[in-house]
C-alpha positions in Angstrom: 4.6 23.8 17.4 1.3 22.4 16.1 -0.2 19.8 18.5 -2.6 17.1 17.3 -4.1 14.7 19.8 -6.7 11.9 19.2 -7.4 13.1 15.6 -8.3 10.9 12.6 -6.7 11.7 9.2 -8.5 9.9 6.4 -7.7 9.7 2.7 -5.2 12.6 2.7 -3.3 12.5 -0.6 -0.1 14.6 -0.9 0.5 14.4 -4.7 3.0 16.6 -6.6 2.7 19.3 -4.0 6.3 20.0 -3.1 5.0 20.9 0.3 6.8 21.5 3.6 5.3 20.0 6.7 7.1 20.9 9.9 7.0 21.5 13.7 4.1 19.1 14.4 3.3 16.7 17.2 0.8 13.8 16.8 -0.3 11.7 19.7 -2.9 9.0 19.7 -3.8 9.9 16.1 -5.0 7.6 13.3 -3.9 7.8 9.6 -6.1 5.9 7.2 -5.4 5.5 3.4 -3.0 8.5 3.3 -0.2 9.2 0.9 2.8 11.4 1.5 4.9 12.9 -1.4 3.7 10.9 -4.4 5.5 12.9 -7.0 6.3 12.6 -10.7 9.6 14.5 -10.4 12.1 15.4 -7.8 11.2 19.1 -7.8 7.8 18.2 -6.5 8.8 15.9 -3.6 7.6 17.0 -0.2 9.5 17.5 3.0 8.6 16.7 6.6 10.7 18.1 9.4 10.7 18.2 13.2 7.8 16.0 13.7 6.9 13.6 16.5 4.4 10.8 16.3 3.6 9.0 19.5 1.2 6.1 20.1 -0.3 6.5 16.7 -1.9 4.1 14.2 -1.9 3.7 10.5 -3.8 1.6 8.0 -3.2 1.4 4.2 -0.9 4.4 4.2 2.2 4.8 1.9 5.1 7.2 2.2 6.7 7.8 -1.2 9.7 9.8 -2.3 9.5 12.6 0.2 12.3 13.7 2.6 11.9 13.0 6.3 14.2 14.9 8.6 14.3 15.0 12.4 11.3 12.7 12.9 10.5 10.5 15.9 8.1 7.6 15.6 7.3 6.0 19.0 4.9 3.1 19.4 3.2 2.8 16.0 0.4 0.3 15.4 0.4 -0.4 11.6 -2.5 -2.9 11.1 -1.2 -3.2 7.5 2.4 -3.1 6.1 3.6 0.6 6.1 5.6 1.0 3.0 8.3 3.7 2.3 9.1 3.9 -1.4 12.0 6.0 -2.5 11.9 8.0 0.8 15.0 9.8 2.0 15.6 9.6 5.7 17.7 12.0 7.7 17.8 11.5 11.5 14.5 9.5 11.7 14.1 7.6 15.0 11.9 4.5 15.4 11.4 3.6 19.1 9.2 1.5 21.3 6.8 -1.0 19.7 6.5 -0.6 16.0 4.4 -2.7 13.6 5.2 -3.8 10.1 7.6 -1.6 8.2 9.1 -1.9 4.7 11.7 0.6 3.5 12.9 0.5 -0.2 15.0 2.9 -2.2 12.9 2.0 -5.3 10.2 4.4 -6.3 7.6 1.6 -6.5 7.4 -2.1 -7.4 6.9 -1.0 -11.1 9.4 1.8 -11.1 10.4 3.7 -14.2 14.1 3.5 -14.8 14.5 7.1 -15.8 12.6 8.3 -12.8 14.5 5.9 -10.6 17.8 7.3 -11.8 16.7 10.8 -11.0 15.7 9.7 -7.5 19.1 8.0 -6.9 20.9 11.1 -8.1 18.9 13.4 -5.8 19.3 11.2 -2.8 23.0 10.8 -3.4 23.4 14.6 -3.0 21.3 14.5 0.2 23.5 11.7 1.6 26.5 14.1 1.5 24.8 16.1 4.2 23.7 13.2 6.3 25.5 11.6 9.2 22.8 8.9 9.7 19.4 8.1 8.2 17.5 6.0 10.7 17.9 4.9 14.2 16.2 1.5 14.9 18.3 0.6 18.0 15.5 1.2 20.5 12.6 -0.2 18.5 10.9 -3.5 18.7 9.3 -4.3 15.3 6.7 -6.8 14.3 8.4 -6.9 11.0 11.1 -4.8 9.3 12.5 -5.0 5.8 15.1 -2.5 4.6 16.3 -2.5 1.0 18.8 -0.2 -0.6 19.8 1.8 2.5 23.5 1.2 3.4 24.1 -0.1 6.9 26.5 2.8 7.6 23.5 5.1 7.7 21.6 3.0 10.2 22.0 3.2 13.9 21.2 -0.3 15.3 21.4 -2.7 18.1 24.1 -5.1 16.9 22.8 -8.0 19.0 19.4 -8.0 17.3 20.1 -6.1 14.1 23.0 -7.5 12.0 24.6 -6.7 8.7 24.5 -9.2 5.8 27.3 -8.4 3.4 27.5 -9.3 -0.3 31.2 -10.2 -0.2 30.6 -12.7 2.6 27.8 -14.4 0.6 29.8 -14.9 -2.6 30.5 -18.5 -1.9 27.8 -19.1 0.7 25.8 -22.3 0.8 22.5 -21.0 2.1 21.2 -24.6 2.3 23.4 -24.8 5.5 21.2 -22.3 7.2 18.0 -23.4 9.0 15.8 -20.4 8.4 13.2 -21.8 10.8 10.3 -20.5 8.6 11.4 -16.9 8.9 11.3 -14.4 6.1 15.0 -14.0 6.1 15.6 -16.5 3.3 13.4 -14.4 0.9 15.1 -11.2 2.1 18.6 -12.5 1.3 17.5 -13.9 -2.1 16.1 -10.5 -3.0 19.2 -8.8 -1.7 21.4 -11.0 -3.9 19.3 -10.1 -7.0 20.1 -6.4 -6.4 23.5 -4.7 -6.4 23.5 -3.4 -2.8 26.7 -4.0 -0.9 25.0 -4.9 2.4 21.7 -5.1 4.1 20.5 -4.9 7.7 18.4 -7.8 9.1 16.5 -7.0 12.3 14.9 -9.5 14.7 11.2 -8.6 14.9 10.9 -8.7 18.7 7.1 -8.2 18.6 6.7 -11.4 16.5 5.4 -14.4 18.4 8.3 -16.4 17.1 11.0 -13.7 17.7 13.3 -16.3 19.3 13.5 -18.1 15.9 14.5 -14.9 14.2 17.2 -14.2 16.8 18.6 -17.7 16.4 18.8 -17.3 12.6 20.7 -14.1 13.0 23.1 -15.8 15.4 23.6 -18.6 12.8 24.3 -16.2 10.0 27.0 -14.5 12.0 28.5 -17.9 13.1 28.6 -19.1 9.5 30.5 -15.9 8.5 27.7 -14.6 6.3 27.0 -11.5 8.4 28.6 -9.3 11.0 27.4 -7.6 14.1 
């Protein structure tokens, strides 16, 4: 096991390398402007396995279409939004206090349809060997957005992390919901523009207005638009 403590990793770019990173511990480390697995084709995506990150920080980093397996992320300060684009997760645990996270099954905001199709096909094969993708049940986020990852692959705290389902929103009148200035309204609108069957909404318990987010989740369940 490779142990890294108090190190700074600056401007590391993993591009089209098809590399395997495994058996590593990172504690009190900083990652600045780093990329993981930015690849033009699936045969060049990188893998990260058996890695623990504890009490680390990141700024301006992006995780692209790599494969993360048996990863634990505990207490992560993000500074900026940490984005995961097209990443495949297999038994990745978020725990403790975690900053701003965005997970999307798209390659990027300006994704190529042919490349996106190849990614979806590759990930569908990996899902056949996956019991669950991410565990967010023991994490307190500052912000969490998950797009395109089915709820059945997410281990969650049902009191604070609910499931919005497309079939329950078919005749929904969202004007009946007081979103209290949260980002949930935008999240649901973007969800409805996609073809996903469901979406997990998590209360950002590190947010200064976390109680508003919890109340909106409760309202969505009471109105029958989501389930616990």
